[in-house]
Every structure is written in structure tokens, then in C-alpha cells.
N, C-alpha and C positions, 0 to 999 in steps of 0.2 A: 504494500500500500504506500502510495506516495504521500509524504508528509507535507502539509501546508502550514502556513503561519498560524499559530495558536492565538486565542483571544486574550493574551496575557500581557502584551506589550514587552515581552522579554526576548524578542528577536533582535537581530543585528541592525534593524532599521534605525535611522537617525532619530534622536530625541534630545530634548534639552537636558543638559547636565547641571549638577549643583555646584556652580562655580562662583556664586556671588555671596558676599557677606549680607547680613540682615539689618534692616532698620525698621523700627516699629513706632507707629503713631497710635496712641491709645485714646479711647473715648472721644473720637472726633465727632462733632455734632453736624449732622447733615440735615439741612432745612427742607421741609416739605411745603407744598403749595398752600397749606392752611396754617403755616407757622409752627407746627409741631416739629421738634428736632429729634432725629433718630441717632442713636449712638453706634459708632463703628470703630473697630480696631483694624488698622491698616498695616500690612506687612509689605515692605519694599526691598528690592535689591539696593544695597548700599553703594550706589553709584549714580552718576547723572544719566538722564535719558528718560524716554517715554517707553512704556511697556504695555503689552496686552494685560488685561485685568481679569482675574477670576473673582466672581462676586457671589457671596453666600449671604442669605438672610434667614434668620432662625428665631424662634420664640424661647429658646432654651438657655440662653445666656453663656454659651461656651466662649472662651477667649479667642478661639481660632488659632491658637499657637501652633499646633501640630501641622495643620493644613497650610497655614500661612507661611511657616518656615519651609515646608516642602516646595511650595510654588515660588516664593520669593527667591530662594536660592537657585531656582532654575529660570530666572529671568521674567517672572510675572509679578505684577502688583496683585496683592490679595486683599480683598475687603470683606470682613465679617461684620454684619450689621444685626443688631437686635431689632426685632419687629416692633412696631408701634405698641406702646403700653407694656413692654416687657423689659425687665431688668433696668438698664440705664437709658432706655429710650422713653421719650415723653409720650403722652396721649393715652388712649384707652385701647386695649387689645380686644379684638373680636375676630375669630378665625376667618381669614380670607376676605373680610369686608374691605379692608384698606390696602391690601397687598398689591393690587394692580396700580393705583395711583402712586403709592409709596415706592414701588419698584421702579416705575417710570421716572419719577422725580430723582431717585437715587442714580439711575443710569445717566440722566442729564448731568447730575453733579459730578459723577465719575469722569465723564467725557471732558469736563471743564478743568480737571486737575492737571497740574504740570507733569505729573508722573504717568499720565494715561495717554496711550496712543489712539484711544477711541474704539478699540476692538475688545469686546467683552464676552466672556463665557460665564455661565452659571452652573453650579454643581451642588449636589446634596441630596440626601434621602428624606423620605417621609414629608413632613411639613416643608422642609427645604426644597423638596421637589415640587410641591404644590405652588410655591411662590414663583418658581420658574415658569410653569404653565400660565400663571396669572399674568405675566408680562409678555410671554412669547406670542400670545394672540394679538398683541398690539403692534407688532412689527417695528419695534424700535430699531433704527438703523445700526446702533452700536452692538446690539445683541446678535452674535454670530454663531453661537454654539451653546447647547444646553445638555446637561446630564441629569435628568430627573429620575431618581431611584425610588422604588417601592412606594408609589403614590398613584391614586386613581385619578381619572380625569372627570369623574362624575360622582360627587359625594353623596347623592341620593341613592344611586344604584348600589354603591359598594364602599361607601365610606362610613358615615355616621349611621346609615341604615344599610341593610344588605337584603335585597330581594324582598323588601317589606318588613323584615325583622330588624329590631334595634340591635346595633353592635354593642352589646352591653359591656363586656369586659373592657374593650378599648375605650369606650366613652366614659365609663365610670373611673377608670384609672387616669386617663389622659385629661379629661375635663375637670373632674371633681378634685383630683389630688395633685395634678401637675400644673395645670394651666389656670385654675380658677383664681389664683392670686398672682401678684406681679412677678414673683419669683417662684421657681420650682421647689416643691416641698416633697420630693420623693422619699425623704427619710421618714415621712409620716406613714408610708405603706405598712411597715411592720407593726405599727400600733393598731391597725385595723384587723378585725376578724373578717377576712375577705369572704369567707363562705356566707357569713351572716350579712355582710355588706352588700353582696350581689343579690341577695334574696329580698332586700328591702322593697316594700310596696307601699304606696304606688311609686312607680319609677320617677314621676315628675317631682317628687320631694326628696330624691336621693341626694341632690346637691346640698340641701339644707340639713339632711341627716348627717352628711359628712362635715357639717360646719362651714360649708363653702357655697352659699347661695350664688348662682351663676346664671347670668342672663342667657347665654347661648345654650346652656343645658336645657333651660326651659324652652327656648326656641326650637332646638332639635326635636323635642318631644311634641311640642305644639303642632309642628308641621310634619305630621305623620303620614302624609301622602304628598305626591309630587305637585308642586305649585310654584309660584313666582319666587318664593324664598329659595327653593332648591335650584331654580334656574340661575339665580344670581350666585349661588354658592358653587356651582359647577364651573370650575375655573376655565376649562377648555372644551368641555363636551359639546360636540357639534360645531366646533369652530376651527378645526385643523386646517381648513383652507386659508385661514388668516395668519398662519405661522410661517415665518421666513427663516428661522434659525433651525438647522438640523438638530435632531435629538438623538442622543445615545442613551437608550433606556436600559436600566439594569433592574433586575428583580430576581426572586427565588421561587422555586416550586412550592415552598411552604410559607410563603408570605400571604397576607390577606388580599393583595392586589395583583395576583398573578394574571388573572383574566383581563383585568383592566389595563395592565401594562401591555399586553398583546393588543387590546383595543386601541390604545394610544399609538402603538407601532403601526398597525394597519391603517389607522386614521391618517397618520403622517404619510405613509407610503401610497395612499390612494387619494387623499384630499388636499394635502399641502401642495405648494407650488415650488418649482425650480429646485434649488439645492436642498431645501427642506424635505422635499419628496424623494429626491434621488439618493441623498446621503444618510438619511436616518437609519439607525441600527438598534438592535436589541440583543441583550445577552441574558440568559436565564439559567441560573445555577441551582444546586441542591441546598438552598439557603432559606432562612426565615427573613424577618424584617431586618435583622442585623446581618447584612449580606457579607458572606465570605469572611467570617471571623475564625472559623475552625473547620477542618475536614469532618468533624463529628457534629451531628445534629440529632437531638433526641436520642434514640437507641440505635442509630445507624452511623457507621463510619463510611463515608463516601470516598475515602482515599485522599492521599496528599494532593493529587492533581485537581481536586475539586476546589481547592482553596486558591483564589486568584488575588493578584495585587491590584486592588481597585484603584488606588492612586495611580499606578502605572497605566491602567486602562484609560483613565481619564486624561492623563498626561499625553498619551498618544493622540487622543481625540483633539485636545486643545492645541497641541503642537501643530497638528495638521491644519485645523480650521482658523486658528488665531495667529500662527507664526508661518504658515505656508511651508512647513517642513514635511517632506514626503516620508511619513511614518509607516506607510503601507496599510493603514486602517481602512482606507476607502477602496483598496484593492480586494478586500475580503468580502465574501457573501454577507448580506446584511443581518442574518440571524445566526446566533451562536447558542447552542443548547447543550446542557449536560443531560445525558441519557442515564437515568438511574437504572439499577439492576445490573448493568454492565459497567457503569461508572466511567463513561467516556464522553469527551467533548466532541461536538460535531457542528460543522457549519451547514446552513441551509439557505436556499435562495428566496424563500417566501414563507408566510404563515397564513393559514394552515398549510401544511406541506402538500404540494400539488399531487403527490403520489399516494395520498391518504385513501384507504378503503374504509369508509364509514360502515361499520358492521353492527347489525342488530343482535344483541344478546337478550333473549327473552327470559322472563321470570317464570319459574315452574315450582310447584310444590304440591303436596297432598293436603295442604291446609294447616301445616304445623311448622312453618318456617321460623316461628318465634319461640317454639317450645321444644322441638326435637332437633338435636344436632344433625346437620347434613340433610335435613328434609328439603330445604329450599335449594334450587339449583339454577344455574345460568346455562343457556344453550342457544345455539343459532337456530334451533327448530322452533317453529310456531307452536304456542300452546293450544290445546283443544279444550275439552271439558274438564276443568280442574276446579276444586273448591278454593275459595279465597282464603287469605290469611287474615287473622284478627290479632289485635293487641289493644291494650288500654294505655292511653297517655295520661299520666297524672302529673300536672305541673308542680305539685308538691314534692314529687320525686323524679326530677328530670334526669335524662341521660347526661352523665358528666362529660365535659370536654376532656378528651385524652389526646394531647398533641393536636396536630392539624395545621390548617392554613390560617394563620392569624398574625397580627402585628404586635402581640404582647411581648415587650422586651424589657420589662421591669423584673429583674431577677428576684426581688423580694415577693413577687406574685407567683413565681414558678411552682410553688407548692400547691397552687390552685389551678393555674392554667399556664401551660408551657407549649410553645410551638414545636412542630417537627414530627418525625415519624416515631411512633410508639406502638407497642403490642396492644391490640384492641381486644384480646380475649376476654378481659373482665367486662368490657362493654357488651360484647356479643353474647354473654351468658344471661343478660337481662331479658325478661319476657316481653319488654316493650321495644325490642330491637329485632327486626327480621333480617335474616341473612340468606343470600342466594349465591351459590358458589359453583364454578366450573369444575369438571374433573381435572386431575393433574395434567399439566401441559406435556404433550408428547414431543414438542419442539418449542423453541423460543418464540414468543409473540411480543412484538413491540407495540405499545400504545403511546402515541405522541400526538397531542392536539387537544382541541376542546371536546368536552363530553356532555351529552344530554341524556337525562332520564325522562322517558315518557311513562307517566304513572297514572293508572286508573285506580281511583280510590274514593272511598266514602267515609263520612264521619257522622256521629250523632250531634255534633256541635255546629254552630253557625259560623265558626271560624276556627282554624287550627293551623299547625305548621306541618310541613313535610321536610325531612332531612335525609340526605343521602351521603354515603361515603364509599369510596373505592379503595379496596384493600388488596395487598399482595400477600397471599397465604403461603408460607414457607413449608417445606417438607416436614419440619419439626413442629408444625402447627402454629408457629408465631404468625400473627396477623398484623402486618405493618401497614398503617394507613398511608395512602398516596395523595388523596385529594378528596374534596367534599363540596357539597352544595346544599341549598335550602330554598324554600319558597313559603311565604305566608299566604294561606289559601285565598284570602280576600283580594289578593293581587294576581290571581291566576290568569286574568285576561292580559294584563300588562302592568308592570310596576309604574308606568307613566300615566295610566288611566285611573279614574276614581275607583276606589275599592268596592267590591260587591260581596256581600255576605253569602254564605252557602245555604242551600236547602238541606236540612239534616236528612241523612239517609240516601241522598241522591249521589249517583256515581258521576264523578267529574274526571275529565282528562287534564292532567297537569303536565306542563313542560318545565322541568327543573334543570337549570344550568349548573353544571359541576365544573369546578375550576380545572383549567387545562393541566396536563401533566405530561411527563415523558418517562416511561419505564419499560424495561424489558422483563417480562415474566419468564423466568428461566425454566428449563425443562424440570418437571416435577413440581413446580409452583402452580398455584391456582389463583384465579381472579375471583374476588368476592365483592358483592354489593351489599351494603348495610342500608336498611331503611328504618327510620323512626320519625319522631315528631319533636325532638329537642336535642340541643347540643349546648349545654349550659355550663359556664356563663358566657361562652362565645357569643351566643345570641340570647336575647331576653326570652323568657318563657311566654308562650302564647297562653293566656288564661282561658281560652276557648269560650269566651263570653260574647265576643263580637262588639264589645264596647270600644270607645275611643281609646286609642293606644296610649299607654303611659299613665292612664288614670285609674286603672283597676287595682283594687286591693283584694278583689274576689278572684278565686281560682275554682275551676270546675274540671272534672274528669271528662275526657273525650274517648269514645270507643271507635277505633279505627278499623277499616277494612280495606285490604289491598287485593285487587282483582288481577288475574292473569289467565284469561281464556280467549277463545277465538274472537269473541265480541270485544274484549278488553285486553288487548295484547300488550301488557306492560313490558317495557324493554329499556335497556340502556344501550345507547349508540356509542360504540368505542371507535376511536380513530386508529385503525390498524395500519402499521407501516411495515413494508417488506424489510427484512434485515439486510445489512450491508453487502453480504456475499451475493445477493440477488439484485443489487441496485445497478441502475445505469448511470447516467450523468446527472441525475436530479439532486444528488447530495454529495457532500464531501465529508470525510471523517477527519477529525483533528487528532493527530497522534501526540503522544508525549514529546516534549521538545528534544529529548535525547534520542528519539527514534531516527533511524537512518532510512534512506530510500532503498527500496528493495523490490 
């Protein structure tokens, strides 16, 4: 196999070297159009001249020393700015409300400084990625490259809410404990009994219960369906045609925003114009919200080559787009994926992959998928006359979150909720979790791409939740989660349409989006689908009452029925990919950098 350049920035291509001494300007006040002044730390090469600028904005109050030193020693000016109302910046903080005008005013200010050459790139994860999208859609001429990591482009679909369910753990920890005051108080987390904290009802009073009354916590819950509020909060959704700066998007298979990162990439590659369309790229690794901090995540070791130099990746990007250095980054295919199971990097030309065979795997059972081990099965054969499966969803006893796709990165909360791959056997032993499993693989099967569950189900409630999880079952019976999805039933038509309650007992067809993944199910392994109605505290518990969301202190039991027969062919659609030995020219495999041509 012929080796091609790997997505690590460790090839022999030219790149900026750390040749400069450092000069630091602290707490520089940057004026905004309304008179508010934002605080910035500025790191400069200690020499005369004008330099391209790397600009980060954050609400967390970091000094920027590590990144500032990295870039300034390599011939960049680096600006780390506190968002409005945070730490040393003036004004009032409200998520993303002011980040577009504040970002634009800051870009104008940067361009006017004697150390700036007027070419700016932005970099950073999570909220730091959101502020990039907030200004990218305004086509500021100085902004020529962005690196938005682990951030959605639509905060209604997949940020503060997820497919109609409230992103409880994220919102409770981020909003109530970290962001509700001017400075972060993460040291408060150990003082809370998080199990009790997450169970507090009604949700709309959780901020006061935490001792942190918060305007935007109230707004998040008050706007429990798509409206003008969420249109304003969605920093770039539906506006990729207005972006001029190419984006290098980074995310992980176990982050909360995996699917939304691919949405942003495809939006840029299909709707943006010029260089933004042609040059945008994405890299997806076996990471959580804290991308590439270790080869190990959860209970899986993905190998030393899964751990990439993120600063090196970004430097290649900025050197190319801000310094016109030929780093080779634009010569590579635009998609870089880590394929789990075989633990290898691979370049692709598009997303979803053009050679995908979307394959229906149908649910089968004798009606005991939730009570008898191995009763439920997955098969490419259509079901015929089979009895449905039943279970009881009790929101007083929800299915616990065990690993998974989420953005919880507060280690003091890991005893309650932790991202990544974990053995799901304890979850699967519950009677409110249905499992459907293939026979052992006779040969490798690769699943890479977006996944959809078409579920036919009924409930005796007027609203409920449906959750799904895709699992790799090992020969030793370990059941390692790969990805998951959910849907609040009242949003079954569309999460962008007004909600509609259910008719109890009626069978509905649900389309449940499951986060994309890339995994090879090895010989002897099995593919498993879990179905239930809760994943707590990742998402809030549906109280099954149909009342206004966030206002319920009442919980009721829901009796659920899942159908799989010829009239109701419940199925999961898996993106099956031919393995490399059978590939033509549609894909490239990225070998380890020590590999030789052969």
C-alpha cells in the first residue's frame, strides 16, 4: 500500500519554526461599538514587523499563555480575548447574543494595530468554535481561515436541546455552575450531589436551586420549541453560502456534535463560495469533547496513532492560508477519518462516502427482546408475523448514561457521566432496554457514515422519548457503545415544526437520527441495537405528561410497544463500506508515518 501524507502535520513539508522570542501585552482593552471594553492578552514575536494574527475568544478566562507562546514564537501575533461580561471584560454575558458584533469590532481593531498585517485566522473548541461561526457568516475581509472544533452550527437541533430533548447534563453543569457568574466556579462541582442535582424538578428552577439564578437558563427552557429565539441563536445554520473563510473542522466520534460537525462540513462544501467551498476540510478522530488528549478513551485504547498534534494540524492550516506556505494540507483529500475497530486513519474524498451501501437491518424477536437474552435479533431479512416487544419506562428510574456521545469534560462529574466507549452490559440487563443483535460476523463489516433508525412504536402516554444506541459486541460479551440517538415523540414530524402530542395506543412511524460513526466489526463480533426511552442525565427525563417542557414536577409511567412485522418493519439503516482490499480509487488509506512504500 502506498503511503500518503498523514493528517498530523509531521511530514517534511515546510512550516513555521519557533525562532522568535516572546513579548506579551496583558489586559489590553478593546473598545466595542457600544462603548463596552473587552479584555485581551496579546502575544507577539519580539521583533519589529507586521504579522498574521491568530484570534481566540472565550468565556472561560484562560490566559492564553500556552497557545500564545506556540504561535508567537512561530511568527504570528496571538490575541486571546475574554467574551463580553466574562472575567476582565466589561458588559453582560449572554451566550452568542453579542459575539457577532463583538467579533467584528475586534477584527476591525486587530487590523488597525501596528503588529497586524490584516490577515486573521480563528481557532478553538466548543464555545471558541461557536464564536468563529458567529463572525464567519459576515464575510469580514480580514478573516481568512477558521478552525472550529467540537461545536454545532444549530443550537436548537443539537446544542442546548437535542432532537426535542433538553441537554440536561451539559446545560446544568455549563450554565448553572460554570457560566452563571462572571467567573468560572468549577470547584463548586464536588460540593454538589450531582445525582440529586440532575433529578431536581421542575427543571426551570434548577438554576435557583443551584444558587445561580440565570436569565439564559430560563430562556433555554422557555423556548422549548423552534422559534425566532433559536433562529437568532443558531450562529451559522442555513447561512454557509455567506462564509468566505475556509474551515478546518475537527471533532470526535464520541463528542456531542459529531453529526453537526459533518453538517457544517457538507454545508461548506456544497453552499459556501470560492475558496471556502473548495478548501474546507474535516478530521474526525476517536475522541470526546476534549479532542486528542490521550490514545485511551473510556474503556478502549485506540492506539498511539490515534493521538494527533492538534496544534501542529492547525499550524499547517494557518501557515498555508495566512502565510502562503505550501504545507501540503490542500493537496490532501478533504476528509480524514479514524476507523475504529481496526484503528487506522484514512482519507476520503467526500461525506457521506460515495461508495456507501445503505443497508437495512430489520428488528426481529419473539416478543421478549427486553427480558430474554439473545431473543431480539438484527437481520437483513424482512420480518413477517412477529409479536411486538413491550417495556415500561419509569422516569423515576431512568436508564443511566454509561459513556456515549457527549461534551461533558468536567472530571469532577465523571462519577456520574463520562464520555466515550464503555461496556453496556449493566444497561442491557435492565427490563426497560430492548436489544437486537446480529449473529457473529463471519467476515469484517465496516460501518462508516450517518445512521437512521426507522421505528414503529406505540405508547400509552401522550408524549414520550425514544432512544437508540449502536453497540459492538465482542466475543467475550463486552458490549462497547459506538454511537447513539434520540427523539422526543412530540417532535416526530420535525424538530422545526410545532410539536404534536400523541394519541395513546396509536402506532407511529418514527425516524430517529443516530450520530455518525466509523467502525469495523471484526470477525466474531456482533452488531447490536439498544432501544429504550431514557439516557439520563445526558438528556432530561420525559415525564410522559405532555405538559410544557421544563415545568413538570409530575412524572408518570409510560408503557411502550415496539413493532416489527410486515406492516411495521422497524429497521436500522447502516452505512456499509467495502473494506480496503476491495476498494478502487474512491478512498485512500493513511498509513503510519514510519510505513514505507511497498
